[in-house]
C-alpha positions in Angstrom: -7.3 6.6 3.2 -8.2 3.0 4.2 -11.8 3.5 3.3 -13.0 2.7 -0.3 -13.4 5.8 -2.3 -15.9 6.8 -4.9 -12.9 7.4 -7.1 -11.4 3.9 -6.6 -11.3 1.5 -9.5 -11.1 -2.3 -9.9 -7.4 -3.0 -10.7 -8.0 -6.6 -11.9 -8.0 -5.8 -15.6 -4.9 -3.6 -15.2 -2.9 -6.1 -13.1 -3.8 -9.5 -14.5 -0.2 -10.5 -14.4 0.5 -9.6 -10.8 3.8 -11.1 -9.8 4.2 -11.8 -6.1 8.0 -12.1 -6.5 8.1 -8.6 -8.0 6.0 -7.3 -5.2 8.5 -8.8 -2.7 11.4 -7.2 -4.7 9.7 -3.8 -4.4 9.0 -4.4 -0.7 12.6 -5.2 -0.1 13.7 -2.0 -1.8 11.2 0.0 0.2 12.5 -1.5 3.5 15.9 0.2 2.7 14.1 3.6 2.7 12.0 3.2 5.9 13.8 6.1 7.6 14.9 8.0 4.5 13.8 10.3 1.7 14.6 8.7 -1.7 13.3 7.9 -5.1 13.2 4.3 -6.4 13.5 3.8 -10.2 11.9 0.5 -11.2 13.2 -0.8 -14.6 10.9 -3.4 -16.0 9.5 -4.8 -19.3 7.0 -2.0 -19.6 9.4 0.8 -19.0 10.6 2.8 -16.0 8.4 3.6 -13.0 9.2 5.5 -9.8 8.3 5.6 -6.2 9.0 8.7 -4.1 9.6 8.3 -0.4 9.6 11.3 1.9 10.9 10.7 5.4 10.0 7.1 5.4 6.5 7.6 4.0 5.4 7.0 0.3 4.6 10.3 -1.3 3.5 9.0 -4.6 4.3 6.4 -7.3 4.0 6.5 -11.1 4.0 3.4 -13.2 4.8 3.3 -17.0 1.6 4.3 -18.9 0.1 6.3 -16.0 1.4 9.7 -16.9 -2.1 11.2 -17.4 -3.9 9.0 -14.8 -3.5 11.5 -12.0 -4.7 14.5 -14.0 -7.7 12.4 -15.3 -8.6 11.5 -11.7 -8.3 15.1 -10.6 -10.7 16.2 -13.4 -13.1 13.4 -12.4 -12.9 14.7 -8.9 -14.0 18.2 -10.0 -11.1 20.2 -11.4 -12.0 21.6 -14.9 -10.1 20.4 -17.9 -9.0 23.9 -18.7 -7.7 24.5 -15.2 -5.9 21.1 -15.3 -4.2 21.9 -18.5 -2.9 25.2 -17.1 -1.8 23.6 -13.8 0.2 20.9 -15.6 2.0 23.4 -17.7 2.8 25.6 -14.7 4.0 22.6 -12.7 6.2 21.5 -15.6 7.9 24.9 -16.0 8.1 26.0 -12.4 8.6 22.7 -10.6 5.8 23.5 -8.1 4.0 20.5 -6.7 0.7 19.9 -8.5 -1.2 19.0 -5.4 -0.1 22.2 -3.5 -1.3 24.3 -6.4 -4.7 22.5 -6.7 -5.3 22.9 -2.9 -3.9 26.4 -2.5 -6.1 27.7 -5.3 -9.2 26.3 -3.8 -9.9 23.8 -6.7 -10.0 20.9 -4.3 -9.8 20.2 -0.6 -6.6 18.7 0.9 -8.6 15.6 1.9 -9.9 15.0 -1.6 -6.6 15.6 -3.2 -5.0 13.1 -0.8 -7.7 10.6 -1.8 -7.0 11.0 -5.5 -3.2 10.7 -4.9 -3.7 7.6 -2.8 -5.7 6.1 -5.6 -3.1 6.9 -8.2 -0.4 5.5 -6.0 -2.3 2.3 -5.3 -2.9 1.6 -9.0 0.7 2.5 -9.9 2.2 0.1 -7.3 -0.1 -2.7 -8.6 0.9 -2.1 -12.1 4.6 -2.1 -11.3 4.2 -5.3 -9.4 2.7 -6.9 -12.5 5.8 -7.0 -14.5 9.2 -8.7 -14.1 11.8 -6.1 -12.9 15.3 -5.9 -14.4 16.6 -3.7 -11.6 15.6 -1.2 -8.9 17.8 1.9 -8.5 18.0 4.0 -5.3 18.4 7.7 -5.5 18.7 9.9 -2.3 16.7 13.0 -2.2 16.0 15.9 0.2 13.2 15.1 2.7 10.3 17.2 3.9 9.3 18.4 0.4 5.8 16.8 0.5 3.0 17.7 2.9 2.6 15.1 5.6 -1.2 14.9 4.9 -0.4 13.7 1.3 2.1 11.1 2.2 1.2 7.6 3.3 2.6 4.9 5.6 4.0 2.0 3.6 2.2 -1.0 4.9 -1.5 0.2 4.5 -0.7 1.5 1.0 0.9 -1.7 -0.1 -1.9 -3.7 1.5 -4.6 -1.9 -0.4 -2.8 -2.5 -3.6 -2.6 -6.2 -2.9 -6.2 -6.3 -1.7 -7.5 -5.1 -5.0 -5.3 -7.3 -7.1 -6.3 -10.5 -5.2 -9.9 -9.2 -5.1 -10.2 -9.6 -1.4 -13.5 -8.0 -0.2 -13.1 -4.7 1.5 -13.9 -4.6 5.3 -13.5 -1.8 7.7 -10.7 -2.2 10.2 -11.8 -3.7 13.5 -11.9 -1.2 16.4 -9.7 -1.9 19.3 -8.9 0.0 22.5 -5.4 -1.3 22.7 -2.5 -0.1 20.6 -1.7 -3.4 18.9 -0.6 -4.7 15.5 -3.0 -6.9 13.5 -2.6 -7.6 9.8 -4.5 -9.8 7.4 -2.2 -11.7 5.1 -2.9 -13.5 1.7 -0.6 -16.1 0.4 0.1 -15.6 -3.4 2.5 -17.9 -5.1 3.9 -19.0 -1.7 4.6 -15.4 -0.8 2.9 -13.9 2.3 1.5 -10.5 1.3 -0.4 -7.9 3.3 -4.1 -7.4 2.4 -5.2 -5.0 5.2 -4.2 -3.5 8.5 -6.8 -4.5 11.1 -5.4 -3.0 14.2 -5.0 0.7 15.1 -1.2 0.5 14.6 0.5 -0.4 11.4 3.9 -2.2 11.7 7.0 -1.0 9.8 7.4 -2.8 6.5 10.6 -4.6 7.7 8.8 -5.8 10.8 5.8 -7.0 8.7 8.0 -9.0 6.2 9.7 -10.9 9.0 6.4 -11.4 11.0 4.4 -12.6 8.0 7.1 -15.1 7.1 7.1 -16.5 10.7 3.3 -16.7 10.8 3.2 -18.4 7.4 5.6 -21.1 8.7 3.4 -21.6 11.8 0.3 -21.8 9.6 2.0 -24.3 7.3 2.6 -26.6 10.3 -1.0 -26.5 11.7 -2.9 -26.2 8.3 -5.8 -24.2 9.7 -7.0 -22.8 13.0 -5.9 -20.4 15.7 -2.6 -20.7 17.6 -0.2 -18.6 19.6 3.5 -18.4 18.9 6.5 -16.5 20.2 8.9 -14.2 18.4 11.7 -13.4 20.8 10.2 -12.1 24.0 6.8 -11.3 22.3 3.7 -13.4 22.0 1.6 -13.4 18.8 -1.5 -15.2 17.5 -2.3 -16.3 14.0 -5.8 -17.4 12.8 -6.8 -18.7 9.4 -5.4 -21.2 6.9 -2.5 -21.7 4.5 -4.0 -19.2 1.9 -5.2 -16.4 4.2 -4.7 -15.6 7.8 -4.5 -12.8 10.4 -1.5 -12.3 12.6 -1.7 -10.1 15.6 0.0 -9.2 18.9 -0.6 -11.3 22.0 -3.8 -13.3 22.2 -5.6 -10.6 20.3 -9.4 -10.6 20.0 -9.0 -9.3 16.4 -7.6 -12.7 15.2 -10.4 -14.6 16.8 -13.2 -12.3 15.6 -11.7 -12.5 12.1 -11.8 -16.3 12.3 -15.4 -16.2 13.3 -16.3 -13.9 10.5 -14.6 -16.1 8.0 -16.6 -19.1 9.2 -19.8 -17.2 9.0 -20.5 -17.7 12.7 
């Protein structure tokens, strides 16, 4: 799901009012669900949106005005309009998950459906982060109701949403033999936001929020460059400048290779 898809769209015209503070509000609410199954209702100026979390992973999100977005993307991916109409009506009356019906009936592979759902959720998160929020309500729900293959870890999903909004160029994650954390961060309105996961292991959202804040403080002190710092008993490195940087575990080669790529070396 980290790879750009033929179904992906440029969100810039949809999210011109991206609000970094709202994104941090949403992130804070998601942190409270890291080990839960829940539904978050986001009440904003454009209406009410929702984010469904299944056992700590984001199952899907729907922003106000995107009611038909998922079905349109499914049609664009190959499901006929007649079949889509029938599936939507059946899902509405029976409560059966739309994705399960699409896959079980051979209308689309599980991988393609997951790609479409990822796209829908990325766009919805970006839209919901582009309006001031009045409040976020937390509703507990039964877990295990979504297929694992069509749920997504929080940090890579949020990072892809931010990447498109800030128009950061897409780059494939760097390969690494070690199981380390490395995340590229963009600073928007003085808020440190994830842009992409570079290492093979994504941090938990709560860990990333704390880590990004510490790395931003370090980068604010040095201005630009590469430096190591400690968080408790762990060593970390940060490379970049006050608007964009990579933070990674230890003296990671990923930070240094990223710095070289940025300089054009």
